[in-house]
C-alpha positions, -999 to +999 in steps of 0.1 A: +000+000+000+013+034-009+005+064+014+015+089-013-008+119-012-033+101+011-029+125+040-016+160+048-003+180+078-029+208+083-020+221+117+011+229+136+020+242+171+054+247+187+067+263+219+099+282+220+127+260+233+136+268+269+171+263+284+159+270+319+133+244+330+099+260+332+077+255+363+054+232+344+052+195+335+060+179+302+023+172+299+015+209+304+038+219+276+024+192+253-012+204+260-003+240+250+014+228+218-016+206+210-040+235+215-020+257+192-019+230+165-056+223+166-064+261+164-039+264+136-058+238+116-091+256+122-105+226+141-116+220+177-108+192+202-141+176+193-128+171+157-097+151+169-103+113+169-068+101+168-038+108+191-002+097+188+026+107+212+060+099+227+062+097+266+081+127+280+115+115+293+114+108+330+075+107+330+051+078+326+058+047+306+031+020+304-004+035+301+009+068+286-017+070+258-045+068+283-029+094+306-022+117+277-057+116+263-071+120+298-049+151+304-059+166+270-096+156+275-096+141+241-110+105+239-101+092+204-109+062+183-073+053+180-043+062+202-007+051+201+026+055+217+055+058+192+087+051+211+115+051+186+133+080+204+144+107+179+126+089+150+093+090+169+079+122+155+085+113+119+071+078+127+039+094+140+033+111+107+032+080+085+013+060+112-013+088+114-016+087+076-020+049+076-046+050+103-066+076+084-063+057+051-075+025+070-106+044+082-097+041+118-099+079+124-102+112+105-081+139+123-049+128+142-030+149+168+007+140+170+025+154+201+060+155+216+075+174+244+095+173+276+108+194+305+145+189+308+160+190+343+193+176+358+171+150+375+155+135+345+188+134+326+204+116+355+174+092+357+178+083+321+215+077+326+206+055+356+182+034+335+209+029+309+232+016+336+207-010+348+214-044+331+177-054+336+167-023+316+193-021+289+213-045+268+237-017+262+244-014+299+249-051+303+270-059+272+287-027+262+289+000+290+312-021+312+338-021+284+339+017+278+311+031+257+283+043+280+265+073+264+256+089+231+286+111+232+308+080+231+287+062+205+286+090+180+323+098+186+329+062+177+311+067+144+329+100+137+363+084+145+356+055+121+344+079+094+376+099+097+397+067+096+380+053+065+374+085+045+397+111+059+369+133+072+382+163+092+368+183+121+369+214+098+345+196+074+321+186+102+324+221+117+309+236+085+276+219+094+275+235+128+285+269+114+259+269+086+231+258+110+242+285+135+238+310+106+203+297+100+195+302+137+206+338+133+174+343+112+152+325+138+144+346+169+131+314+186+164+296+184+184+291+216+215+304+199+199+333+181+223+362+177+253+340+185+272+333+153+302+309+153+331+302+130+349+270+120+377+280+143+352+284+172+341+248+167+377+234+165+387+254+196+357+244+216+361+218+244+366+182+234+337+162+246+345+127+232+373+124+207+369+135+180+336+154+188+338+190+202+313+209+223+299+229+194+293+197+174+269+185+201+232+191+207+218+213+234+189+195+252+162+219+264+125+220+274+098+224+248+070+208+229+054+206+194+023+192+178+009+184+144-026+177+131-029+153+102-060+146+081-070+131+048-060+148+016-096+154+007-105+171+040-072+191+040-083+211+009-112+227+029-091+238+059-073+270+068-038+265+054-021+251+023-019+213+029+016+198+034+012+163+018+029+132+029+043+119-004+067+092+009+077+073+040+103+047+050+115+032+082+142+008+092+162-004+122+196-018+129+210-035+160+203-016+192+240-009+198+262+007+171+289-016+183+269-045+167+268-028+133+294-044+110+296-011+092+291+018+117+295+044+090+264+032+071+230+036+088+194+023+082+187+057+066+200+041+034+170+018+034+144+042+050+153+071+026+153+048-005+118+036+004+105+072+010+119+084-023+105+054-042+070+060-027+071+097-036+085+091-071+113+116-066+150+116-058+175+137-038+181+160-067+144+171-066+146+182-029+144+219-020+148+215+017+166+190+039+153+189+075+169+162+095+178+151+130+212+165+140+222+155+175+258+157+164+275+170+132+284+134+122+247+125+123+240+151+095+270+139+075+259+103+077+224+112+068+234+132+037+254+102+025+229+075+032+200+094+019+218+098-014+227+135-015+263+125-019+282+092-022+294+073+009+327+087+021+322+120+003+302+137+030+331+157+043+341+174+010+304+177+002+294+198+033+326+218+029+318+228-006+280+231-004+262+261+011+238+245+036+223+278+048+187+289+039+203+311+012+224+282-002+223+254-028+210+228-004+192+245+025+195+223+056+179+226+090+169+262+082+155+268+117+190+261+131+186+224+137+188+209+171+224+220+173+214+257+173+176+258+176+177+234+205+166+198+211+133+200+230+134+167+249+162+142+253+151+127+220+131+156+204+128+154+167+096+172+158+112+206+151+125+191+118+089+185+107+075+218+119+102+237+101+095+217+069+058+226+072+067+263+076+089+263+046+064+244+024+037+268+035+059+297+027+058+310+063+094+309+073+100+347+071+135+359+063+148+324+062+122+313+036+137+290+009+127+303-025+102+281-044+102+254-017+081+225-031+097+193-017+113+185+017+132+155+029+128+149+066+146+123+087+142+112+123+170+094+140+167+073+172+194+060+195+228+060+177+218+056+141+196+025+147+160+038+145+155+057+113+124+072+097+124+092+064+096+113+050+090+132+018+067+162+023+054+184-005+031+212-015+015+192-043+006+156-052+019+149-087 
């Protein structure tokens, strides 16, 4: 079954990322984002009959869908938890479209949000160290690698070893995304430009990754409303159609991947492009998960924007700003906009919606018709790619 053109994003709500934890719960932030998205779609809560979400880090686990709908006072026909970490938000989009196409519901609310505090960060780390809760903790952490900094550094080190990728090349990604954040007043690092030298001179976090190559977790929330393509035409905004989707997983730990420089994005992106009937050369906007600079570089290679091993020279020679040849993460990405939640990934989708609607203001990409979106969970092991567009060809 193809989902091409069957559903569209018609509503969007997003809170400004907050570095200082607000005196509110993750559920409270989610509720506000949800309210904004429903209003943006020109609908009411009574119109929502499908809900999808990802549990806020440090909050409830089992029973989350019921708790979420109770809190929102929405009692839908279908409700799901999507728990693929940074790939969850992208995964919600195609699952919502599939549920609508199957006739299970008509208007689906997708939500993601978290309040980040030192406590819930430490609680997540404690869970990772519990052998009963994590195979990583049992089989890998005792031997060295014990957090995402280490895992992604391993990938970056291997990529440098195999292909000669340099920190200056990875730094170009961080610099271009910071430039984009300079056109986004909502970004955490708005008005704080950086240079390649700044990235290279920043503190080493896990060799070879430096501080300015790493994401900034923060508090925040975002929501989407998705409906059928037919209903979308009668609503307030230009529909943003789901044209293609693909999802793929690899072993839970990057240490089990026989080729750590190649991710499941290769399969997920190929499926999304095939469903949409387009290719990387047709894309006007790249909006992808960017917890580290190496994540972006691997994504560009595996999605087909350049060949494997050529990511370093590619990002060095290609203008990735909103003014450039291949606009990438035009809101600043998680590196400079902020990562709302320990695995937040919805900002990549909300920015794609803004751009495709033509509502991105000074950072608007000219004639933006097609966007490639990717969500990444864990360390390059949960991947979900989407093709979003203004028209169904």
